[in-house]
N, C-alpha and C positions, 0 to 999 in steps of 0.2 A: 756332754751334759751342759745345758744352759741354765744358769741361775739368774733370774730376772727380779730386780727390785721393783715391787709393785705397791700400789695402794690397796688395802684389803677391801675390795668391792665385791659383794656377793653377786654371783652370776657372771663375773668377769675374771677375777683373780682367784676365786674359789667357789665351790658349788657343793650341792648335796652329794654325799658319798665320796667326796675327796678326803684324803687323809692329811691331817695337819700334824706337823712335828714341831716341837718347841724346844728352845734352849733358854733356861732361866739362869741368869748369872746372880752372883751374891746369894746363892742358896747352897747350903752344905750338901744336901742330898743331890741336888741337881748337878753340882760340880763333881761329886763323886761318881755319879752315873755316867756323865759325859767323859770323864777321865778314863773310866774303866772301858767304855766302848771304844774310845779313841785308841787306847793301848792295844785293844783286842784286834782291831782291823787295820790301823794305820791308814784310814781311808782319807780320800781327798774331799769327801762330802762335808757339808757343814756339821759342826757338833750339834747333837740334839740329845735331850734326856727325857722326852715325853712324846706320846703319840695319842691322837684323838681322831674321831670320825665326825666330819661335818654333817649335821642333820637339818640345817636350815640357815637362814640369814642370821649370823651372829651366834648360832647355837651349835653345840657339839655333844656327842656322847663319849664319855671317857671313864676310865677306871682310875680312881684317885684314892690314895691312902686316907682313911677316915670316912669317906662317903661311899666307897665302893663304886659300882657302875651306876652313873647318874648323868643327867643332862646338865651341861655346864654352859657358861657364856664365854665366847671367844674374847670378849673384852678383858677377861682376866689376864690374857696374854697380850692382846693387841694394844691395850692401853698401859701396859707395864713397860717403862723405859728400860728395865733390866731383862726384858724378854725378846727373843727373836722367834718368829713364826714362819714356817716353811710349808707351803701347800703343794701336794702332789696329786695329779689327776690320774685316776686309774685308766689303764689301757682300754681303748674303745668305749670311753665313757659316753653314756646317753642318760637323759633324765630318768629313764626306767632302771638302768643299771645303778645309777646313783641312789635312787630310792630304795632299791633292794639292799645295797650295802648298808645304808642308814638303818633300814629295818632290822637287818641282821644284828647290828650293834645294839639297837634299842630292845631287841628281844632278850638281852641279858641285863636290862635295867633292873636294879635292885640286888644284883649279885654282890657278894662280898669281895673286898680287895684281898688278894692273896699275899699276905705278909710272909708266908714261908717261901713262896716262889721268888719274891723280891730279895729275900735273904740268900737264896740259892744263886740268883743273878750276881749279888754282891760278892759271893764266894768265888764265882767264876771269873770275876774281874780283879781278884787279888793277883799279886805277882805269881804265886804258886799256881793258882787257877788258870791264869793266862798262859803260863808256860806249859802246863799239862794239856790244855786245849789246843795249843799250837802244835805240840808234838803228836797228839792223837786226833788231830783234825776235828776238834769240837766234840768228840765222842763223850768225854766225861760230862760236859755241860748238857748235851742233848739227853743223855740217859738220866741224869739227876733231875733236870727240868721235867721230863716226862714222868718220872717217879713222883715228884712233888705234885704235879697236876693230877695224877691219879689219887693221891692222898687227900687232895683238897678239891674235889669235883665241884664245878660250878663257880669257882672263884677265879678272878682275873687280875692281871696287872695291865698297864696301859697298852703296851705293844701286843700282848696276847689278845686283847679285845680287838684291836685294829686288824691284826693278822687273821683272827677268826672271821671277822666281817668280810674281808676280801676272799679268804679261802672258801667261804660258803658259796661263792658265786660259781655256777657251772662253767662259765667262760674261763675261769682261772684254774680249773682242774688240771693237774699235771704241771702246774708252775713249779720250777725246780726248788725254789725256796720253801714251798709248802710241803715238800717231802720230809723236811725236818719236823720235829715236834713243835707245834705252834707255840707252846709255852716257852720254848727256848729262844724265840726270836725277839731280840731287843730293838729299841727304836731305830738305832743307826743301821742295823742290818736290814730292817724292813724298809727304811728310807732308800737304801742303796740297791737292794736286790728284789724289792717287791714289784708287782706288775703295774708299772707306771709309765706314762708318757715321758719323753726324753727332755723334760724341763722341770725346774723348780721355781715356784713363785715365792719370793722372799718378801714377806711383809715386815719391814723393819721400822718401828715407830720412831724411836729416838736412840741415838748413840749414847750408851751409858758412860 
């Protein structure tokens, strides 16, 4: 895996339909999410706590607490010295595929944020939840997340939205990660095991 530090230039270091992953420091929720995911996977990938879908130059579609699924500005992260942004290019990306991924995310614009699902994710990231999921190979988390998603239809958290947009593409049918309930996929899992090219573009504005 190659991680390249880049300037965030649309059309070069990121494009429509690419998935952005962010890590915001000095944020209680962001730190908690990143810690939980790191303890879950012990991955060598960069820590992240949010996922979004690029829909244009400087624009994204994301699920955010408070606003639900809405269009946002990448400057929220790229101009924040306490943030890191990592862009991943979907496998076989073409402008047409990128537009289809963006459209899939945008089709959920206006959907509510799933507070119950984020609470389930937090439970899965506790010491007890992590231990249980390790012993039972994520079965408890997958089942609970699927149950919550059934109870809150049409609601999303950030990584659920991004996973949905990717999994909606016929070219990614049968991708191993998407055999899991999409609601159970957190940002780090999607970043590491999603259908992406073998590089990460790291747009790092300022060292905090």
